[in-house]
N, C-alpha and C positions, 0 to 999 in steps of 0.2 A: 561279375564284380566280386571283389574280395571284401569281406566284412570282418571287423575286429571286435572281440568281446572282452569284457572285464574279468570273466571267470570261465572255467571249464563248464560249470552248470549252465551258464547262459548260452554257451556255444551248443550244448546238447539240446536245450530248449528250442533254439533257433532251427536246428537241423530237423526237428520233428514237424515243425510248421513254419517254414521260411516265409510263405506268402503273407501270412498274418503280420509279420514284423517289417516286411518290405513295403507294404501298402500304407503304412501310417504316414501322416503328414510330415514333411521335412521340418527338421528343427529350425527355429528362428536363428538369424545370424548371431554369432557370438559377439558380445560387446564387453570388452574389458572395462571393469568398473574402476573409476578413479574418484575416491572421496576423501574428504579431510574432516577431522574432528578437533574442534577447539573448545576451550573452557577454562575456568579458573582451576587452581590445584584442588585435588581430591574430588573433582566432579565426575570422574569415572571414564575419562577419555580412553585410557589404556585398556580398561576392561572391555569396552565396546570394540575397540580395534582388535584385540586378541580374539574376541568372539568371532568377528568376521574372518580372521585368519584361520581359526580352527574349523569353523563350520563350512565356509565357502572357498577356502584355499587362497584368499587374497593375501598379498604380501603386506604385513604391517611394517610401516617405515616411519620411525621418528628421526629427528635430525641427528641424534647420536647414532642410531643404527646406520644411517647413510654414511656418516664420517668413518665409523668402524669398518663398514664394508669396503670403502676405498682404501683405508689403511692396510687392511688384511688381504684383499684380493689384488690390488694394484700398488704394492708398496714402493715400487721403483718409478712410478709415474710422476710427472711434474706436479700434478695436483696433490698427490700424497706427500711428496717432499715439502711443498709449501705448507700443507696442514701441519706436518711435524714440526716445522720451524716455528709456527705460532704456538703449538702445544708445549714444546720443550721450554719456551720462554714463560710458560704459565699464563698465556693470553687466551682469550676466547676466540673462536674462529669467526672472522668477519662474515657479514651477511652475503657478500658477493661470492666468497669461497663456499659458504654453506649451500647456496643455490646450485653452484656447480657440482658439488658432491651429490646433491639430491638428483640433479639431472643425470648423472652417471648411474646412480642407484636405480633410477627408473628405467634404465636399459635392460634390467633383468627380465628374462623370458616370462616369468610369472606375471609381471606388470602388463605385458603385451597380450597375454592369453586370458588370464583370470582377472587380474586387476590389482589395485594397491589401495590401502587405507593409510593416509598420512596422519600420524598421531601428534597432535599439539603444534601444528604449524599451518599458517603463519601467525605470528603474535604482534607484529608491528606493521605500520603502513608502508615502510620501506621495503620490507620483505614481500609485501603484496606486489609492489611495483617490480621488484626483481623477478618474481614468479611470472608476472604477465610478460615481461620481456623474454623469458625463456619458454613462453607458451605452455606453461604448466597450469592448467585450469581444471580444478576438480568439477565433476558433474554435480556433486552436492557437497556443501560445507555445513556441518552440524555444529551449532553452538549449544553446548551443555550449560544452561543457565542456573546459577545457584548463588545464594546470598552468603555473606561472610560468616554468619552464625553457624550455618550448616557445615561450612568448610572446617571450622575449628572443632565442631562436634565430632566430625569424622576423623580428624587428626587425633583426638583424644582416644577414640575407639581403636585406631590403628596402633597407638602407643601400648595399649593394654592387650593387644593381640599376641597370641603365642607363635604366629606364623611370620614374625618379623625376620628379615635376613640378618645374618651375623655381623655384617658391616654397618657402620652408622649411615643414617639417611638424613637428607636435607629437608626435614619436615618438622622442625621446631616451630612454635607459634610465631616467633619473630620473622623467620624466613618465609613462612606461609603468608604473613601479613604483607611483606614486601612483594612477594610474587603476585598476590591478589591485587595489590595496588597498581602494579605495572600492567597487569592484564586489563584492569578497568580503564586505565589511562588510554590504551590503544584500541580496545575492541570496538568502540563506537565508530571510529573512522573506517576500520576494516569492514564492519557490517554494512555501513552506508555505501561503500564502494561496491561490494559484491551484489547488494540488492539493486543498485542502479545499473551496473554494467552487465552482470550475468544472470541476475535473479535466481541464483542458486543457493541462497542462504536460508537455512532452516533452524529455527530456535526450538530447543527441546528443554523441558522442565527436568533438570537433573535431580530434583528432590524426590521424584517418583522412584519406585522400585527399579532395580536393574533389569527385571523382565519386562516391565512396561517400556522402559527406555529402549531396550533391544527391539521390541516389537515395533515401536514407532519409527526408529531409524531404519529398520529392515523394510517396513512398508514404504517409506519414502524412496529408498533406493530401488526397490522393485518397480515402483510406478515409473521412476526416471528411466530405468533400463528398458522397460516395456515400451515406453514412448520412443526411445531411440531405435529399438528394434523394428517397431512399426514404421518409423520414418525411413530407415534403410530399405525395408521391403517395398514400400510404396514408391519411393524414388527410383528404385531399380526397375520397377514395372512401368515407370513413366507416369504415375498418378500424382495427385496433390498430397502433400503430407503436412501434418501439424509440426510446428517448430517450437513448441512450448518449453521443452526441457533441453534445449541444445546450447544453452549458455551464450546466445548470440548477443553481442554488444550493440548499443544504439547506433554506433558508427557503421558496423557491419549491416545492420538493418537498413540504414539510410542509403548505403551504397548499392544494395540490391533490391530496393523497392520496385514494384512493378509500375504499370501505366497509371494506376489509380492512387499512387502515393500512400498517404495515411488514410485515405477514404475507403469505406467498405464497398467493394464492387457488387455484393449481393443486394444490399439495401438500394443501391443506385439503380440496378437492373430491375428489381421487382417493385419497388415503391417510388423510385424517382427521388430518394432522399439522399442528401449529402451528409453522411454520418462520419464525422471526424474522429478517428480512433487515436489520435496523438495525445488526447487528454489523459489516457491511462498508459503508463510505461510497460505494463505487463503484456507478454506475448502469448497469453493463454488462448487467444482466439486468432492467432496468426498462422499462416500456412505458406508452404513453398510449392511453386509450380513452374516447370520449365526454367528453373534457375533464378526465378524472381520471387520476392516475398510479397504477400498480400495480407492485410489486416481486416478482420471482421468485427462486427459490432457485438455479437453475442454467440453463444454456443449454437443456436439455431442456424444462424447464417454460416457458421463455420462448417456444420454438418452438411448443409446444402452445397457449399463450395467444394468440400472434399469428395462428395458423390459425383458432381458434374462441373468440374472447374472450367472446361472448354466453353461452356455457355456464358460465363461471367467475365471472361477476358477476351481481348481482341484475337482474331477478327470477328468472332461470333457475338461479342458483347452488344447488347441492344442500345445501351446509352454510354457513350464515352464520357470521360471526366471533362468538365468545361475548362478552358484555359485558365491560367493562374490568376489573371486579372479579373476574371468573371466569378471567382470564388469569394464568398463572404469572409470577412475577417473581423474577429472580436477586437474591440478597442478599450483601452483603459481610460480612466478619468483624465489622466494627463494628456493622452493622445487626442481625446475629444477637445480639450481645452486649447491644444496646440493648433487645431484646425480653424480657430477663430480668424476672421469673421464669418466663415462658413457656418450656417445654421443647420440644425437637424431637419430632416424631411418631416412632412405632416405636422409642422410647427411643434415637434416634440411629443406628439401623441403616439401611443403604442400601436403600430400597424397590425400586430398579431391579435391583440384584444379587440380591435375595431372589426377586423374581418371575421374572426371567430364569433363575435357578438352580432353577426348578420348586419354590420354597418349601421346599427341603430345609434341614436343620439346618446343613450346611456353607456354605450361601449367606447365612447371617446374618453380614454383614461390617460393622463400625462405619464410619460416614461420616466425612469430613473436613470440619471447620467452614469450610474455605475454599471448599467447593462446596456452597452452600445455596440453597434457593429457597423462596418462599412461595406457597401455593396454597390458596384458600378459607379464608384466615385461619389456615392451619396451616404450620408450618415443617418442611421436610424436609432432611436432610443426606445427602450422596452420597459414594461411595467415590472417584470421579475426575470430571474434567470431562466425559469421554465419557458417563458415567452421568447427569450433570446435564443435558447436551444432550438425551439420550433422554427424560428426564422433561419437559423444557420442550416437546418436540414432542408427547408423548402423556401429558399429565398424568392424564387420565381412566382410563388403563389402570393407572397405578401408585399412585395416591394413596390408595385406600381398602382397606388391607390390615391384617390382624390378625396379631400375633406368636404363635408357639406358646407353650405353657406352659413348656417347657424352653428356656432360653436359655444361650448359651455363658458361661463364667465371665468376670468383669470382669478385663481385663488391667491389672494394677497393677505398677509397677516395684518390683523388689526389690534391696536393697543387696547388693553382691557379698560383703561380709563377714558378711552375715546368713545366707548359704547354709551347709548342712552341709558337712563337710570334703570329701566326695567331689564335691559339686556345685561347691564353691570351686575344687578342682583342675581339674575339667572346664572351667569357664568361664574360669579364669585362665591355667593353664599347660599345657593339654592338648596343644596343637600342639607346643610345645617338648619336653614329656615323651615324646610318641610318637616324635619324631625321635631323641631320645637312646636310648630303649629299642630302636628299630629298628636303630640303628647298633651297639649293644652286642650285639644278637642276631646281627647279621651277622659282626662281628669275633670274638666269643666270647673276650674277653681273659682271661688268667690271669697275675697278677703273682707272681714268685717268693716263696715262704714266706707267701703270703696265700691265703685261701680264695676259691673262685669267686664266692661271694656278696659278699664284701668288695671284691673286684676290680671286680665289676659296679657296685656302689654308688659306688666312687670314680670310675669312668669316667663314670657318669651325672652325678655332681656336677660334675666338670670340664667335661663337655659343656654342661650348663645354664649354668655361669658363662661359658664361652667364646662362647655364642650368645645371651646375654641382651641384647636390643635397648635396654634401659634403662641398661645399664652404659656408662661412658665408653669410648671407643675403645682407649686404652692398656691398660685393665683387661682388655678382651676379648682383645686381642692376647697379653697375658701368660698368660691361661688357655689360649688356643689352643696356645701353645708348650708349656705344661705337659701338655696333653692329648696333643700329638704325642709328647712325650718319654715319657710314661706308656705310651702305646700301643706305642712302640718297645721299651720294656723288658719288655713282657708276653711 
């Protein structure tokens, strides 16, 4: 074999002990990094991009750089001539042409070997759509988040700086305010799209020091590159591999789902539980095996699947996924009402609470219509969301139960005025009456020339009036004074 070295000293070192350097593990596959940095003006996008370019040799590429590259390197091309036509008229370059220039600039050999950092792009939802159509998808997009106050503070510091270039810059307070306003107008839609489609959006606090920001961004990039390298190695060896940081869209995931769909094959094989992973859009616990995608319930299940995937997928899988019509389905309140006149099974009592309560009389708890599910063409209503999730995981355990002959009485609301006198007093004024009786028992008042019974009744009457929450404030204060005077005279 022929080996190449970066310097003469390294070659001499190798020749003294070649076996030592030949027997080291092979380097991981090279992964060209493609990242983008967006943020309001003065947030430090260019600083971070230049740092990547100087330390790791990535190509820093802003939209202006891409346009200049096409104009300088390919001046006679049709794209360059069209760009000149717009620029000579004093117009801005349309987004469609800008994406074409970016696509041409990304053909640079540095982008395919080391990587590229796109500085300050995209900034509108239309640009995102055009990037997607050209299949330009960054591994990570960093949003440098910063408030307007900090933007203007940094602008004032830059004005006072001695390192300003000799030519005028577009960084006046009016221009910065317009730029920041335009950025805020579009960034929410861009963030939402990338979080939903590719899960490659990362928010960084730009008010921190530049060293903190650099370390944070670098760590995120290193983690993403490491995950991609591990994925490439494992897929090459025919093993299962995690797909957490591969920017896979929901449509791509749906097209390549395996035999278990969105259900966890490990939970089904080991516990017999139907764990639906579609409730979370994150692919943190998803893996690829034999060209298909599988989703797991947690990190523990993912580790088990990665170590022995053959055991959990056909033909060695112990439990196949039931047919679609045999899977439980959550129902909304509107869907439950639409099934009328069909009634809920078990007369609306929660089957999970009943079985977990060892089918005792006390465990017969009515369900809440907000937590309903359909299984084998039957509707079940549950006490809480926790009980609903239990049923969704183990429907076979809870579905086929019979109610006892004796059922709890139906709870119907009764008007307060329809209660007997003792019940009315208990439900209406029990607390106030207890407080009054307790105080009269402690004070034991006796008004001159009145009996103890009459004194007590007058005291209780004044106490109730003085502490009635429904009475106006002045009325309560008046009776509180009367009560104090009455107590003093006793």
